[in-house]
N, C-alpha and C positions, 0 to 999 in steps of 0.2 A: 766359744763364743759362734753362733750360727753365721752363715752369709747370706746376704738376701738383698733385698732393696734399701735404699736409703729413706730415711722417714722425717721429712721435716713439718713443724708444725708452727704457724705463726699467723697473724691477722691479717692476712693479704685479702686484697681484690676489692676495696671499699670505694674509690681508691684513696690512700693515704700517701704521699709523696714519701716518707721517711718508713714507714712497714712496707711500701712495695719496694722500695731503694734497698732494702736490708734483705731481704726475698731476693730480688734479682743478684745481688752480691753473690750470697752462696751460691745461687745457681749456674752464675759463671765460674766461682771457683771449682765447685763441685766437676763442671764441665772441663775444665782443664784436668784436674786430678783423678776424678773417675770418671770419664766420658761412657764407660762399658755397663754404668750402676744402672738400673730401676733407679730413679729419683721419684717418688711422690709428697708431694705437697698437700698438706691438710690445712684447710684455711675457710674462713666465712663465706666468701663469695668466690666459690671456684671456676664460675661459668667466667667473669672478669679476669681472673687471675690467670686461666689458660690464654686469655688474650694478650696481657700485658706481658706475660713471662713467655710467649709463643718464640720459639726458639733459641733461649737461654740455656738448655740443656736437651743435649738429642733424644734422650730418656724420659721427661717428664711426663708425670702422669699429676692429673691436680684433682682430689676430692674434698668433703666436708664433713667426713664422718664423726672424727671427734668433736668437732666446734658446734655439729648439729646435735649430738649427745648433751653438750655441756649449756646450749641456749635453751634446748627443751626440760633440760631441768636447773634453769636459772631462777623460776621464782620460788622452788623450795628451800627451805634452811640446809644450809652448806654441811652439815653434817647429815639429812635424808637425801641430799644430791650424791652426794659422795658413795652413800650407799648403793643408790640407784646406778649410778655410774660403773661400780664395783661390779654389780650384778649383771650387768648388762655384758661388761666386757669379758667376764670371767666364764658366765655361764651361755651367753648364746641364745638363741630361742627366739630372735626377733626379725622377721623376713626385709624389713626396711632397714637391719642394721647386721646382720651377718656375715653378707659378702664383704663390707668394709673392713669389720672385726677381725675376718679371718685374714684380708691382706695384711693387718697390722701384726698379725702372729706371725709374718713369714721376714717382718723386716730385721736385717741387720742391726738398726741402730733406731731410734728415735730422737729428734733432736729439736728443743724447743726453743726455736730462733728468736733472736732480740726485739726489743720493744719493750713497751712499759705496758704492757697489758696485762700482768699478775699483779695486783695490789690492790687495797681495800677499796678504788675506785669501781673496781670491776671484780669483786671476790669470786661469781661466782668462775671467774675463770681460773682459779684454782684447781677447777675439778678438770682440766686438763693434765695438770700434773697428775694428780691421782689416776686418772687412765693410763698414761704411760707407765705408772709404776705397777697396775695391774695387769700389762701387757708383759710385763719385766717379768713379775711373778711365774707368768706361764713360759714364757720362751726364755727369759735368761738376755733378751736385746740389750744391747748399751743404751745407758739414757744421757741424753747431753740436755745441758742447757746454757748460751752463750747470752752477752751482753744483755743481761734483764735489767730492767728497771723496774724495782719491786717496793717500792714507796710512794705513797705510805702503807707503812705495814698491815698486814692481813690480821685484822681484830677479832675475827670469825672464822679462825684457822680450823680445819679440821683436827681431830682428837691427834691421829697418826702422825706428829711432828716428830723430827723436823722437816719441812716440805718436801726436799730434794734428796730425804735418804733414799738410798738405791744407785743414786747416779752416779755414774762414771767419772762425768766432769761437770761441775756447775760452777757459774761465774756471774758475777752481776757487774753492770757499768759503774758504779758509782760505790763510794765508801761506808754510806749508811745500808743500802741493801745487803752489800757483802756481810757487814759485823751483826745486822739484823737475822741473816738465815744461816750464817757460819760456813759459807761459801767464800770462794777465792771472788776475787777482786781484779778483773780485765777490761778488757777496752770496750766502747758499743762495737756492734757489730757492723756499724757503715765505713768504720775503716779500714771494711775487709776490699770496698769499693771505691775510696776517695781518690785514689791516684787515676782510674780511669775515669770517672765522672770528670774531673778536672782537664781532663783530655778531650772531652768529646766537644765542648762547644768555647767560642768567644764571649767576653761579654763587654758591653760598653760602659766606661765609666760611668759612674752615678750613684745616685742612693737608691736601695733594693727596698721594699716594705713588704710585708707580711704579716695581718695582725689575723688571730684566728676568732671566732664565736664560739666553737665548741670547746669542752671541758675546760671553763672558764668561771670562776668566782663570779657571781652575777654584777658585783662593783668594778669587776676588771676592765669589762671590756670598753666601757665609755672612757674610761681614764686611758687607756693602750691606743685608742683613735685618737684622742686627744693630742696623745705624746708624738704619734706618728705626725698627726697632723702640724704640729711643732716644727718638726723637721724636715719636713716635705717645704713648708713656705720658707724654712731658713736657706734650705738648698736652692730654691727657687729665686730667692734675693742673690744668691753667690752664681746665677748662671747654670746652676747643675740638675739635669735632667734626672725628674723619680720615676720608678717603675714598680710596678705591683707584680708580685709571684704569687700563682695562688697554687698551696699544697693540698687542700680537700677541696674539690669542686664545690661550689654551695658555702660551705660553713667558712670559705675564706672571701667569697665574694662581699658580704655582710658589710664589711669593715671597707672593701673596694667603694661599695656604692658612696658612704659616705665620705670619700676621698676624691672622687671621681672628677670635680669641679678643679682639682688641682693637679693630677694625673689622667690623663687621655687614655681612651680606651686601647690606642696603639701599642701603649706602653704597658698594658695589660699581658701578663703572661700566664696563660692559664696552666692548668697538669697537664693537659694531653700536650700542650706545646715543649714543656721541658722534660715530659716524659720521652717525646720522640725526639727530640734534639739535643739535650741534655741540659740541666743546671746552669745558668750562666754564671762564671766563676773568675775574681780575677781580682789582684791586689789592689786595684784602682778602684774599688766599690768602697762604699759604704751602706750598711743595713740597720734597719729598726724592725726586728722581727719576733714574735713569739714562740716561732717553730723551733723546736730544738735543734733538727735536722738542717737546717736551714743556716743554723748558728755553725755546728759543728761544721758543715761541708765549705762556708763562705771563710771562717777563720783559719781552717786547714789552706786556704788558696790564698791566706794575707789579706783578706778584707776585714778591714774595723767596723765595728759595729755596736749596737745596743739592744741586748735581749730580754723582752719585757719577759715577766712572769704574769701567767695567768690563772694559777692554782697554786694555792701553799701547800706545801709537803707532798708537791710532785713537782711542777714545773720548775720551779727554784731549786730542788736538789738536781734534775738534769742541767740546768742551765749551769749551775756550780759546779758540776762536774767538769764541765770544759774550761771556765777559768782558772780550774784547775792543773787542767793538763797546758795551760798557756795560752789560752785563746786571746787574753788581751782586752775581750770587749766589758763594756761596761752593765752593770745588771741593773733594771728598775722593777724591782720585786713588789714595791709596796708604796704606789702611785708617785714618788720620786721622779726625777728627769735629771741623771748624773751627765748625760748628756755623750755623744760620739769620742771615744780617746783620741786624742791626736796622732799617739804611736801604734802599732801593731804590735801584736803579741807574739810570742815564740813559738806557738802550735806551727807555722808552716815551716821553721828553720827545723823544728824537731818532728815535723811529721815523715819523714823516711824511718826512725825508729820506730813511730808507733806504728807503720804499717807494716814493719818487719816481726812486730811482736806477735800483732794479729792473725798475720801469715802463719806465724809459729804455732799459734794457739790451733788455728785451721788444721794442720799438717798433724799435729799432735791428735786430731779428733778424727781425721780421715789419713790414713795412712795411705803410702802409692799402692796405684791399682795392681800392680804385680803381685801384692800379698795376698790379695782377695782372689781366689778363685770363683770360675763360675758355678753358683751354690744347684747342689742335687735340689730335685723336687722338695719343698716346705714339707711341715707336719699339715699345716691347712691346706695346700695343694691336694694332699694324697686323702687330708679326709672331705674335699669337696667331690675328688675320684669315687672315693666309696660311696658318697650320697648318690651321685649320678648314675654309677656303676648299678649300684642298688635299684633305683629305681627303673633303670633300663632292663634289669633284667626281671621286676615285678609285671615290667610289661609285656617281655617275651612271654612269661606263665601264662597271662591273663590271655594273650593271643593264641596259642598253643591248647589252651582248653575251652 
């Protein structure tokens, strides 16, 4: 196995609190165990990601090589996209891609970090996995996937299945995804950072609300807002303040505008605030939210809540993965309103064991730095040197003549 940069691939930079939280958790972990390694993050929005993650790892670099390749082939049938992606990765020949693709060939490992972005909702994202495998075929770099949300299962999958063939480690965060793809089931990657997040800020007691307008079945949004309104009105009748928390700027503001007569602007917590100061978490809270990672983090802190399903086959699987861990939250998946439970679940009490399990998975993937000496010049670095050297020699001959 070659030594070289650690290459992470994830959907960062939108911003989306859950996706950014996972990337930040891995960067902080790698700063702890591999501070001297070069770490590359390949994501859709590298400019904003560079700002979001500034200072989290001392040798962080951000690019969008693979995401740009996948987005530029998104309109093709998956089989055609797969052929184009493999040809570009293995054959080079494109000035707008080659430097980034050569950097991939230096990598010690390619790590698809967690989130629910490779499934039938965004089937073209499977191209990320195919590109990883193409690089592995050239260099033998370790392939890793953690905390994947793979449901609903791809129906237009490329021919070379199973999708995670050649991976040294591949794990889904729920039983359905693990079973569908024949990989292991582990915890969501957010468990790598949950303890630190709980210590970042304090939370006022109250009801905390977040209802998304994106990635939702059309009939679910209005129903979810009415469910949230009923909870806020009930809280107000009991003398309890309600707060609105934004995970995705804009997408989560839509529901707030419909609840602004009940929740004043000073109790609207924008993404920028929670990213800079921490998500307010406390066992004194109750929640009504459709956001999966708010469910995960709040339940881990001991908050009681109601998780609202917004897209069948996707969000119901996500939220059920947390109730199976003992979040204790009620689920409103079909327009029903089961209410907020009176007692908290077991997740808070069992959290230390979950965090230890996630860190053990991370330690298995990234052994201590002592076993990773500084890499010699890589094959791609030598190739670049040869290319530029040849160009210099050509210029010298022309000048001499």
